[in-house]
N, C-alpha and C positions, 0 to 999 in steps of 0.2 A: 816832665818826661823823664828825668834822670832816674826815677825810681824803676821805670821799665828797663832802661839801659842796664841798671844794676842788676835786677832780677834776671834778665837775659844771660849777662856775663856769668852770673853764679850758675844759672841752669846749664850753660855750655861746659863751664868748668866741672861741675859736678858729674855730668854724664860722660864726659871724655877723660877726666883725671881723677875723678872721685873712686872710692872703693868699689870694686865690682868683680865678678867671676871671669870676665872676659878681661884679657890684657888691655892696657891703655892703648897698645899700638893696634890691635883689632878694633877697639871702639873708635879711634882716630881713623882707621881706613873706612870703617863703616860710615861714620859721619862724613867724610869726603867722597863717599861713593867711589873708593879706589881699593877694592879688595881683590885686585887682579891676582889671580892664580890661587885664591884662596877657595877651599870647597864650599864655602857659604857665599861666594861672589854672586851667584845667581839671586839668592835670597836678598842680599843687600841691594843689587841694582833694582830688582822688581820692587822693593819696598820704597826705594828712592823715587822712582819714576813711574811705576804702574802697579801699586800696590794690590789694585783689585784682581791681577793676575797671579798673585802669589798662591801657591799650591802647597798642599801637604807634601809632595814630592820635593819641594824646595827646602821645607823643614827637614825632611828625611835626608836629604843630601847633607845639610848643614850638621845634622846628628851623626851621619855616618863618617863626616869628616873630622869627629872627635869633640863637638861641642856638646855640653849638656843644656838642659831646658834654660837654666838661668842665663847662660852665656848667650844662646839664641835670642832670647828676650832683650838682652842688653843691646845686641848688636842690630835688632830691628827698630829698637827705639832710637839709637844713634843714627841709623840710616834715615828714618822719618824726620828726626828733628834737624839732621844735616840739611835734607832737601828743604824743609820748611825755612830753615835759616838761608839757604841760597836765594829762595824765592822772595822772601822778605827783603834781603839786601838788594835785589835786583829790582823791586818794586819801588824802594826807597830812591834807588839812582833815577828810574824813570820819572818819579814824581819831581825831583829835584831839577832834572833835565827840562821837564814840562814847565816847572814854576820860573826857570831861568829864561826859557823861550817866551813866557808870558810877561816877563818883566817883575815877577812876584817873588818876595823874599821867600826862603825856605825855612822850616822848623826843623831842629833836631828831633830824631825819633827816641 
């Protein structure tokens, strides 16, 4: 399983800290769903928690806020991966708690 951990760590580092057109601070805020006050806040929040409700207007608002197409894509990817990471981590905690309650040993992910 350590290969999965290594790959996950590399993915997260790459999308947040790697080269990109959006700033690292913007990508971190999108990943954390913490884009408070940013013109692209709604886009990030919808991507993270209700992506099916994202509209062209959300993209246009981000564009009007000064982002180009590449930056918008990067922030959407960061928001989606950030949410998936939070869900994955919560699932691992729940599994570990359930295993402890059953008296079973847990495995690292």
